[in-house]
C-alpha positions in Angstrom: 0.0 0.0 0.0 1.3 3.5 -0.8 1.3 5.3 2.5 3.4 8.5 1.9 5.0 10.5 -0.8 7.8 13.1 -1.0 8.1 15.9 -3.5 11.7 17.3 -3.6 13.1 20.4 -5.2 15.5 23.3 -4.6 12.8 25.8 -3.3 10.0 24.9 -0.9 7.9 28.0 -1.5 7.2 27.6 -5.2 6.5 23.9 -4.8 4.0 24.5 -1.9 2.2 27.2 -3.9 2.1 25.0 -7.0 0.6 21.9 -5.3 -1.7 23.9 -3.1 -3.1 25.9 -6.1 -3.3 23.1 -8.6 -4.6 20.2 -6.5 -5.9 21.9 -3.3 -3.3 20.2 -1.1 -2.9 21.6 2.4 0.7 22.4 3.0 2.0 23.1 6.5 5.5 24.3 7.2 7.3 22.1 9.8 10.7 23.9 9.8 13.3 25.0 7.4 13.1 23.1 4.1 10.3 20.8 5.1 6.5 20.9 4.9 3.8 18.3 5.6 1.1 17.8 3.0 -2.5 16.6 3.3 -4.4 15.7 0.2 -8.1 15.8 0.0 -9.9 12.5 0.1 -13.4 11.4 -1.0 -16.5 12.5 0.9 -14.5 14.8 3.3 -12.1 12.0 4.4 -8.4 12.7 4.5 -6.4 11.6 1.6 -2.8 10.5 1.2 -0.2 12.4 3.3 3.2 13.4 2.2 5.9 16.0 2.4 7.6 18.7 0.3 11.3 18.9 1.1 14.1 21.1 -0.2 16.8 19.2 -2.0 19.2 20.1 -4.8 17.5 18.0 -7.4 13.8 17.6 -8.2 12.3 14.2 -7.7 9.2 12.3 -6.5 9.4 9.4 -4.1 6.6 7.0 -3.1 6.5 5.6 0.4 5.3 2.0 0.5 4.1 0.5 3.8 5.5 -3.0 4.5 4.9 -5.4 7.4 8.5 -6.5 7.8 11.1 -3.9 6.7 14.1 -6.3 6.9 12.4 -8.9 4.8 11.3 -6.3 2.2 14.9 -5.0 2.0 16.1 -8.6 1.4 13.4 -9.2 -1.3 14.3 -5.9 -3.0 18.0 -6.9 -3.3 17.1 -10.4 -4.4 14.9 -9.0 -7.1 17.7 -6.9 -8.6 17.3 -3.7 -6.6 19.7 -2.1 -4.2 19.5 -0.6 -0.7 20.0 3.2 -0.9 19.4 3.9 2.8 19.4 1.2 5.5 16.6 0.9 8.0 16.5 4.1 10.1 14.3 4.9 13.1 13.7 8.7 13.0 11.6 8.8 16.2 8.1 8.5 14.7 8.6 5.9 12.0 11.2 3.3 10.9 12.0 3.5 7.2 14.5 2.6 4.5 15.0 3.4 0.9 15.6 1.1 -2.1 16.3 1.6 -5.8 14.5 -0.6 -8.3 16.5 -2.1 -11.2 16.0 1.2 -13.3 17.2 3.3 -10.4 13.9 4.7 -9.2 13.9 5.5 -5.5 11.2 4.1 -3.1 10.8 4.6 0.6 9.8 1.5 2.6 7.9 2.3 5.8 7.6 -0.3 8.6 4.0 -0.8 9.4 
């Protein structure tokens, strides 16, 4: 299940304004270079949550929720991918990042 997304780019302000204006996303600053995003859902429910983050290069990253992070990392490597960031507990979630065989970056989030 996709549980999170990250939009990265060199300037937070223009990205926040773009996604807020075009899609009606609610963007809340959470400190320098980082904002949380709430997307509208159906029937007034909350949609997918994500973040807009300042980074040198533009990119989009999907966050996929997994039941067993260590097992998912092992499966990713066995299937021809590579670990870009090992399992990391940042205080509110444990996550890792992998690259698929084409080099696309995915964030894996421990359920």
